[in-house]
N, C-alpha and C positions, 0 to 999 in steps of 0.2 A: 705768716703762723700767727695765730692771735694766742694770748695767753688766758689759759686755765683760768678760768674766774673763781672756783669753790672745788673743795675736792670731791671726786665723784662718790655718790652713794653708792650702796647696795643694788637697786635698781638700776644705777646706769650702770655699772659692771655685767647686771645681767642683760641688760638689753645690748652692749657692746659684745659680748659671748655669743649673743645670738646671730646678732651681726655677722662676726667672725665663722660662725658655723655655717650660716647660709649663702654667705656674698663675700667671705673672705677667703685670707690666703695666708700663711703660715710658713715662711719659707727660711732657708739659709743662702743667702746670695754669695757669687763670687764677681771679685775684683782684684785686678793686678796690679801692681805696681811696677811701673816700667823705668825707675832712677837708677837701677842698679843692671850688672850686665845680662842677668835673667831675668823673665819677666817673673815675680813673686804671688802666689796665688794668696789674697786676703779674702776669709769668709766674714759674713756677719748677717746677724739677725734681722730678718725683715716681716713685717705684720703690714697686711693691707685689707681694705674693705672696696669693693666697686659697686657701684648703683649706677642708673642713669638718672636719679634726682639728687641734684647737689645739696639740698639739704639735709641727707645721709651725711656726705662727707663733713658738712659745716656744724652738725651735731657732734661728729665726734672731734674734732678740732676743738670746739668748745668745751667740752669737758674731759679731754685727753690729750690735746695738743696734738703734736704731729705736722704734716701739711697736706695739700689738697693739691692732685694732680689731674687735668685733665687728658683724657685717654685719644688715641688715634680716632681723626676723624671715622665714620663709616662710609664704608665703601658703598653701601646701600643707602639711597635717600630715605627710606622706610624706617631705618635704625635710629636710634638716638644716641646721641654722645653719651659717652660714660666718664663718670669721675670717680678717681678715687683718692682714699686718705689712707696715708701711710706713718710709720714707724718703723724705727731701726734701731741696732744695738740696745741701750740701757732703755730707752723708752717702752721699744718692744717687749723686752723682759719685764719691764714693771704693767703693761697693758699684759702680757700672759699670765703672768700670777695675778693679777686682781680678775681675771675673766676665768683661771681654770677652774674656779668649785663650780661654775656656770656651765660650762662646755657638756655637750652632749656628744657632737660626731667629732670635732677635733679635738677632743682631750690627748689623746695617746701623741699627735702630732707637738702641741704644744708642750707634753713633757719633754719627747726628744728635743725639742727645740732649747728649753729650758735646759735641759743637759747640757747641748751646746754650748751655749751661753756662761754655763759654770766652769766651761773649760779655758774661759780667757782669762790671762793673769792679766787683772789691770792695775796692778802695783808695780811693774817693770814694764816698760818696752821693749827690753833685749837688745836695744842699740842697733848697731852696724850687723851684728850677728842673725839678727831675723829672730824669728821665735823655733823652738826647736822641732826638730824634723819628727818627734815622737808626737807631738801639740797636735801638728799639721795633720799629720795622719789620723790622729783619733777626730778631730773637727770634721776631716773628710768624712771619715767612716758615719759619724752622725748624721751629716749631711744626706748621704746613700739611705741610711736608715730610716729618714724623713721621705725622701723622693719614694722610696719603696712603699712606705705608708699611703702615700697619696696618688701610686700607681703612674709616676712620672721619673721612671729610672731610666727611660728609652735616652735621656738625652747626656747620660753619664758621660759616655765616651769623650765627648766633646773637651769637657772640663778636664777630666781625668788625665787627658792627652796634656793639658798645661801643665796636672801637678806632677807629671812624670818629667817634663822640662824641667820644672823648680828643681826637681829632686837628682835630676843630671847634674845641673849648675852648682846644688849644695855637694854633691857627693866629687865632682871636679874641684871646689875650693877648698874641701879637705884634704884631698890629694894634692894641691898644690901647697898648701900650710905644711903636709908631711913634708912634704920635698925639702921647703924652706928650711925647716926645722934639724 
Protein backbone atom coordinates (compact mmCIF):
# COMPACT_ATOMS: atom_id res chain seq x y z
CA UNK A 1 0.00 0.00 0.00
CA UNK A 2 1.51 3.30 -1.03
CA UNK A 3 0.72 6.46 0.92
CA UNK A 4 -1.72 9.01 -0.45
CA UNK A 5 0.31 11.78 -2.10
CA UNK A 6 -2.15 14.64 -1.71
CA UNK A 7 -5.74 15.10 -0.53
CA UNK A 8 -8.31 14.03 -3.12
CA UNK A 9 -9.96 16.78 -5.13
CA UNK A 10 -13.70 17.02 -5.78
CA UNK A 11 -13.04 15.53 -9.22
CA UNK A 12 -11.21 12.58 -7.60
CA UNK A 13 -14.19 11.97 -5.28
CA UNK A 14 -16.58 12.13 -8.25
CA UNK A 15 -14.42 9.69 -10.25
CA UNK A 16 -14.29 7.26 -7.35
CA UNK A 17 -18.07 7.51 -6.89
CA UNK A 18 -18.54 6.59 -10.55
CA UNK A 19 -16.17 3.65 -10.17
CA UNK A 20 -18.01 2.40 -7.08
CA UNK A 21 -21.40 2.95 -8.76
CA UNK A 22 -20.39 0.93 -11.83
CA UNK A 23 -17.63 -1.47 -10.79
CA UNK A 24 -17.83 -1.37 -7.02
CA UNK A 25 -19.13 -3.13 -3.98
CA UNK A 26 -20.37 -1.68 -0.70
CA UNK A 27 -20.88 -4.33 1.91
CA UNK A 28 -20.91 -5.29 5.53
CA UNK A 29 -18.65 -8.31 5.85
CA UNK A 30 -18.66 -10.88 8.64
CA UNK A 31 -15.70 -12.50 10.31
CA UNK A 32 -15.52 -14.57 13.48
CA UNK A 33 -13.30 -14.59 16.55
CA UNK A 34 -12.51 -18.09 17.72
CA UNK A 35 -10.49 -17.12 20.80
CA UNK A 36 -13.46 -17.75 23.08
CA UNK A 37 -15.66 -20.74 23.84
CA UNK A 38 -18.02 -19.78 21.04
CA UNK A 39 -17.46 -18.12 17.73
CA UNK A 40 -18.21 -14.40 18.07
CA UNK A 41 -19.33 -12.61 14.88
CA UNK A 42 -17.67 -9.34 14.01
CA UNK A 43 -19.08 -7.16 11.26
CA UNK A 44 -17.09 -4.51 9.41
CA UNK A 45 -17.61 -2.10 6.52
CA UNK A 46 -16.02 -3.14 3.22
CA UNK A 47 -15.76 -1.11 -0.02
CA UNK A 48 -14.19 -2.46 -3.22
CA UNK A 49 -13.71 -1.58 -6.88
CA UNK A 50 -13.02 -4.45 -9.29
CA UNK A 51 -11.62 -4.09 -12.81
CA UNK A 52 -9.48 -6.04 -15.26
CA UNK A 53 -7.20 -3.04 -15.81
CA UNK A 54 -4.73 -2.73 -12.89
CA UNK A 55 -4.41 1.03 -13.52
CA UNK A 56 -7.85 1.56 -11.98
CA UNK A 57 -6.83 -0.06 -8.69
CA UNK A 58 -3.47 1.71 -8.71
CA UNK A 59 -5.21 5.08 -9.21
CA UNK A 60 -7.48 4.33 -6.23
CA UNK A 61 -4.50 3.51 -3.99
CA UNK A 62 -2.63 6.64 -5.06
CA UNK A 63 -5.58 8.93 -4.29
CA UNK A 64 -7.35 7.17 -1.40
CA UNK A 65 -5.00 4.57 0.10
CA UNK A 66 -6.18 1.00 0.62
CA UNK A 67 -4.86 -2.20 -0.88
CA UNK A 68 -4.95 -3.94 -4.26
CA UNK A 69 -5.62 -7.66 -4.58
CA UNK A 70 -5.59 -9.92 -7.60
CA UNK A 71 -8.72 -12.01 -8.05
CA UNK A 72 -8.73 -15.73 -8.78
CA UNK A 73 -7.34 -16.73 -12.12
CA UNK A 74 -10.21 -17.08 -14.56
CA UNK A 75 -11.15 -20.64 -15.53
CA UNK A 76 -11.68 -19.57 -19.14
CA UNK A 77 -8.42 -18.56 -20.85
CA UNK A 78 -10.28 -15.95 -22.91
CA UNK A 79 -11.12 -14.00 -19.75
CA UNK A 80 -8.78 -11.47 -18.19
CA UNK A 81 -7.59 -11.57 -14.60
CA UNK A 82 -9.23 -9.03 -12.32
CA UNK A 83 -7.80 -6.70 -9.72
CA UNK A 84 -9.66 -5.15 -6.88
CA UNK A 85 -8.98 -2.19 -4.68
CA UNK A 86 -10.30 -2.50 -1.14
CA UNK A 87 -10.72 -0.35 1.95
CA UNK A 88 -12.48 -1.33 5.15
CA UNK A 89 -13.68 0.03 8.47
CA UNK A 90 -12.76 3.70 9.08
CA UNK A 91 -11.12 4.15 5.66
CA UNK A 92 -14.24 2.78 3.99
CA UNK A 93 -16.35 5.22 6.00
CA UNK A 94 -14.16 8.14 4.85
CA UNK A 95 -14.45 6.96 1.22
CA UNK A 96 -18.25 6.72 1.41
CA UNK A 97 -18.57 10.13 3.07
CA UNK A 98 -16.40 11.72 0.35
CA UNK A 99 -18.30 10.01 -2.47
CA UNK A 100 -21.81 10.43 -1.02
CA UNK A 101 -22.69 13.67 -2.89
CA UNK A 102 -21.67 12.05 -6.19
CA UNK A 103 -23.34 8.62 -5.97
CA UNK A 104 -26.13 7.92 -8.42
CA UNK A 105 -26.75 4.17 -8.17
CA UNK A 106 -25.40 3.20 -4.76
CA UNK A 107 -26.32 6.21 -2.64
CA UNK A 108 -28.91 4.26 -0.61
CA UNK A 109 -26.37 1.47 0.00
CA UNK A 110 -23.79 4.03 1.13
CA UNK A 111 -26.29 5.60 3.55
CA UNK A 112 -27.08 2.21 5.14
CA UNK A 113 -23.36 1.40 5.34
CA UNK A 114 -22.67 4.73 7.06
CA UNK A 115 -25.55 4.08 9.49
CA UNK A 116 -23.91 0.74 10.27
CA UNK A 117 -20.53 2.38 10.86
CA UNK A 118 -22.20 4.84 13.26
CA UNK A 119 -23.26 1.91 15.48
CA UNK A 120 -19.63 1.10 16.26
CA UNK A 121 -18.44 2.46 19.58
CA UNK A 122 -14.83 3.30 18.84
CA UNK A 123 -14.24 4.76 22.32
CA UNK A 124 -14.40 1.43 24.14
CA UNK A 125 -13.72 -2.19 23.31
CA UNK A 126 -16.09 -3.78 25.87
CA UNK A 127 -13.24 -6.09 26.91
CA UNK A 128 -13.99 -9.72 27.72
CA UNK A 129 -17.72 -9.09 27.83
CA UNK A 130 -17.89 -8.43 24.10
CA UNK A 131 -20.32 -6.05 22.52
CA UNK A 132 -23.85 -5.61 23.84
CA UNK A 133 -26.29 -8.00 22.19
CA UNK A 134 -28.58 -5.11 21.15
CA UNK A 135 -25.65 -3.51 19.29
CA UNK A 136 -24.83 -6.77 17.50
CA UNK A 137 -28.49 -7.24 16.55
CA UNK A 138 -28.71 -3.69 15.12
CA UNK A 139 -25.55 -4.27 13.09
CA UNK A 140 -26.93 -7.52 11.65
CA UNK A 141 -30.22 -5.77 10.89
CA UNK A 142 -28.39 -3.06 8.92
CA UNK A 143 -26.35 -5.71 7.13
CA UNK A 144 -29.59 -7.43 6.10
CA UNK A 145 -31.10 -4.11 4.94
CA UNK A 146 -28.02 -3.54 2.78
CA UNK A 147 -28.24 -7.05 1.35
CA UNK A 148 -31.92 -6.54 0.56
CA UNK A 149 -31.08 -3.32 -1.31
CA UNK A 150 -28.50 -5.22 -3.33
CA UNK A 151 -30.67 -8.28 -3.87
CA UNK A 152 -28.16 -10.62 -2.14
CA UNK A 153 -30.29 -11.67 0.80
CA UNK A 154 -30.26 -15.36 -0.25
CA UNK A 155 -26.95 -15.90 1.64
CA UNK A 156 -28.44 -14.64 4.87
CA UNK A 157 -29.20 -18.07 6.36
CA UNK A 158 -25.58 -19.20 6.68
CA UNK A 159 -24.43 -16.15 8.64
CA UNK A 160 -27.61 -15.89 10.70
CA UNK A 161 -26.94 -19.46 11.84
CA UNK A 162 -23.61 -18.24 13.23
CA UNK A 163 -25.38 -15.31 14.91
CA UNK A 164 -27.83 -17.73 16.53
CA UNK A 165 -24.91 -19.81 17.85
CA UNK A 166 -23.27 -16.67 19.22
CA UNK A 167 -26.47 -15.56 20.94
CA UNK A 168 -26.92 -19.04 22.47
CA UNK A 169 -23.38 -18.71 23.85
CA UNK A 170 -24.18 -15.27 25.28
CA UNK A 171 -27.41 -16.60 26.82
CA UNK A 172 -25.71 -19.64 28.36
CA UNK A 173 -22.85 -17.54 29.80
CA UNK A 174 -25.42 -15.14 31.29
CA UNK A 175 -27.24 -18.11 32.82
CA UNK A 176 -23.97 -19.42 34.28
CA UNK A 177 -23.13 -16.06 35.80
CA UNK A 178 -26.66 -15.85 37.25
CA UNK A 179 -26.18 -19.30 38.80
CA UNK A 180 -22.83 -18.26 40.29
CA UNK A 181 -24.24 -15.05 41.82
